[in-house]
N, C-alpha and C positions, 0 to 999 in steps of 0.2 A: 596480543592477537593482530593480525594484519587486517585491520578494520578501520572504517571511517563512518561519521555521520555525513548524510547528504540532504541537502535542501535546495530545493528549485524556488527561486525567489527574483523578485523585481527590486530595483533601487527603492520604490516607494513602500516596500514592505519591512524596511529595515528596522523600524521599532518593534513591530510584531515578531519579526526574527529575533531581535534582542531578546524579547520576553521568552521565547521559546529557547534560546541558547541558555539564559540564566537558569531556567527550569532544569535542563538537562545537566548543567554543570554542577548546580547545587545539590542535585537528587543523585547524581552518578558519575559524571565525567571528571570531576575534581580528584576523584580517586585513581582514575586510569589515564587521564590525558590523551585520549583519541583525538586523531585528526578531524576536520571538518571540510567537507568539499561543497562550495556553494556553485550553482549552475544558473545561467541565466541568458536568454535570447538577445541580450544586449550587453554592452560592457558595464560592468560594476563600477559605480562611481566611488570617490574616495572617502565620501561619508560612509556609504555601506561599509566598506573595507575596514575603516578606522574603527567604527563601532563594534563590529562584529568580531574583528581579530583580537580587540582589547578584552573580550568576555571569555574568549576560549582558552583552555588550558593546553591544547595540543596544537597542532599547526593549523592554520586556515589556509585553504586554498581556492582560488576564484577561476572559474573556467566559462567560456563563452561557448553556447551551443551552435554548432555549424548549421548554416542556414538550410542545408538540405534536410535537417532534421527537424526543422521548425517552419515547414512551408508545405503547400500542397505537392504531392507527387505528380509527375507529369500525367499518369493515367486517370487523374481524378477529373470528372466532368464538372467545371466550375459552375456552370448553370444549374446543373442538377442539385450541386451542393449547397448553392444559394437558395434554391427553391425549397430544400428541405429546413434550412435555418428558418425561413419565413414561416413555413408551417408550424414548427415547433414554437415559434415566438406567438403565434395566434393561439396555440394550445397551452401556453404558459409551462412548457417544460423547463425545468431548471437547467439553465446555462444553454438552452436549446438554440439560441440565435449567436452563440459565442464562436468567433473563429479561433481565438487564442486558447480557449478552454479545449478545443479539439486538438489543436497542436500540442498542448501540455499532456492530454491523455494518451496521444500517439507517442510523444517522446518518452514518457514514464514507461510505456507499454514496451517499446522497443530499442530505445537508445540511450538512456542515462547510464546504464552499466557499460556501455561501449565508449564513453567519453573518456579521452586519454588520461585525465586526471584519476578516473575511476579505475583505470586499468591496474593501477598499483596496488589495489586491495582485493581481498578474498571476501570481506564481509561488509554488509552496510547496514546501517539503521536510518532509516528516512525519518526526517522532521520537517513537520510543515510550521509555517508562521502561525504564532498566536496559539499553540497548544500548552496544555498544563500537565505536569507530572504530580500526582498528589501524595506520593510516598517516597521515602528513600529506597533506593536499589543497591543492595549492599553485596551484590555478586556480579562477576563479569558476565554479561549476556551473552557476549560473542563467544566466550569461551564454553559457557553452557551449551550453546548451539552446536558448536564442534565436538565437544565431547560425548554429547548425547545423540549425534548424528543427525540433527535437525537441519532442514534447508531453508524453510519458510515459516514465518511466525506472525501471529496477530494478536489484538487485544479486544476488537469490536468486529462483529459480523452482523450482516442484515441483508435485506432483500433490495434488489436493484430496482429502479424505475423501468418498467417494461416498455415505455414509450422510446427509451434511448436504445435498446438493443433488441429490436423484433427479429433480426435474422441472425444475431450472434451464435445461437446455439446450432443453427443449421450450418453455418460456415465451419463451426467447431466440429460437427459430425462429419463434414467432409474431410477435414484434417484427420481425424480418426481412421477414417476409411483408406485415406492415402498413406497414413503413417502409423500403422498399428504397432510397429516396434517401438513407437515412442510412449506407448499407454503402460503404466506400470501396474504389475500384479500388486493386489492389496491396496488398491488405491482409494480415494476418497469420493469416487462418483456418487455414492449414496447422499454426500452432503449437497450436492449440486442438482441431484435429480431424484425424484420419487418414484419414476417408473423404469429403472434401469437404462437411463440415458435416451428415452424417447424425447423427453422434454427437459428444458431447464427451469428449476424452480425459483431461479432468480437470487438464491443465496450467494453471498461473496464476503471475502475478508475486506474489511475497511483499510485502504491501502494508504491512507494519510500515516498510520504507523506501520511499519514493516521492519522487522530485523531478518535479513535473509543471507543466502549464499550467492554471491555474484558468479561464482563459476557454473552454478546450475543455470542462471539466466543467460550466461554466454554459451551454454551448450547447445548442441545441434538440435535437440529436440524443442526447446524452448523457441529458438530462432526460427525454426521451421514453422512452429505455430504462429508466431508473430508474423512472419512473411505471409503465410495463408490469410490471415486476418487482414493484414495491410493491403494486400493485392485485391481483396473483395471489397475495399474502399468504405467500409462500415465506420471507420472514425469520422468521416466526412459526410457519407450519405445517410448515416444514422447519428448517434452521439455515444459511441462505445467509450465507456471509461477503462481507465487502466485498472481499476479494482476488480471489476468481473474477469478481465483479461488474466491478471496475475492468478485470481483465485481459481478459474477453470484449469488453467495450466498446472497450478500445484495439485489441484484435485485428480487430475488425471495422469500427471508424468511422475508424481511423487507418491512413495508408499505412505499410507495414512501416518505412520508413526514419524515420518519426517516433517510433518507439519505440527507446530507447537502453539499452543494457547498460554500466552503469559498473563496468568491470573493475578500475578503479585505486581504487575506494573500497572498502577493506578493512572489513568489517563483521561483527558478530556481534550475534544475537539469539537467545537460548535456543530450540532446541539447535544451531542450524547457523551455520556460519561461511563468509563469502565471503573468500579471501585471494588476492590478485592473482597471476596465473600468471607474470608476469615478475619472475625473480630480481633483475635489476639496478634494476627499479623499485622493488622492495622496500627494497634496500639505500640507494637514493637518497632514501627518503622516509620513513626512521625507523620501518618497520614493524616489528611484534612479532608477526604472527600466524604460525602453523605452516603452511606450505603442504600438508602431508600432511593437515590437517584440513579443506582447502577441499572445499565441498559440490559444487561445480559439476558434477563429472564422476562422482558417485555415481549409483547406480541411480535413486534416487528424485528426482534433479534433472531439470528439464526444460530446462535450459541449452543442452545439446547440440541440443536441436531448434531452438532459437533461433539458434544458429550456423549450423546447416545451412540453415534457411530464408533466411537473410541471406548465405549464401557466405561465412562468417566463418571463418577458421582458428585454432584455438585454440593459444595459446603454452603448452606445458607444460614445466617444469623437468625436467632429467633425474633429479632426486633425488625426484620425486613418484612416488607409486605408487597 
């Protein structure tokens, strides 16, 4: 498949990135030798390139993010944005006072898939520093996505902090009114709204893991959505994350059967674990996750909503609590 892993990282992340690469190579990529694209708003140093390229079975590629994609747009009121960061810091909102985090969220929402290195590919698998894969993956996930006509996938879903997105849904509703042609029939609106779109229930797919269709992200519907959000300034006047942005786009613009839950991919990103429900699967695929730590059915998870929407029946072990 014409696919790549993609990681946004800094030079200081090299050893956490090395852990992630080792997990992915051992559990999956040593059988497929897919490429890996690394993106940074600064130049990668020699140590980062040497360490990471030595661990990857495919080709390693290193790209620098254009300054215009990692800076304040001209239309953003710097004083207003600074005041927001001060207020969020006082309220202890996670990453609330961070400028770089906002640049990252905006970049992951609207630009990573348009980087020149990424234009060579049709599919991506996003990998963050310091993640774990707890089971072997014995099939090609990219081929699965293509053959089953999937465009977006996840392993963990949860509720977003309302303090970071107070107006995101209002701007999204503006987009829906302006571009009704972009809204798919048979979509997943009920995953993100409990009242037919009047309000956002804050459910989103956790975007530190994604396998998806780059051509969907590069499509006019998605670009129109991102530009609507970007022009509203919410990445800086609030603290919109790329996870709710990707999730709302997928929920509205894709048919519900085009979104896939990879139950078989056992995954950890601090602080949450997804551990496959099926005991026999875990035994057959060298898994070492504790099923009692599985986040799927905890109160703060939205995965039960996804199951209900898609008429899926969860397989739970008798020894799970």
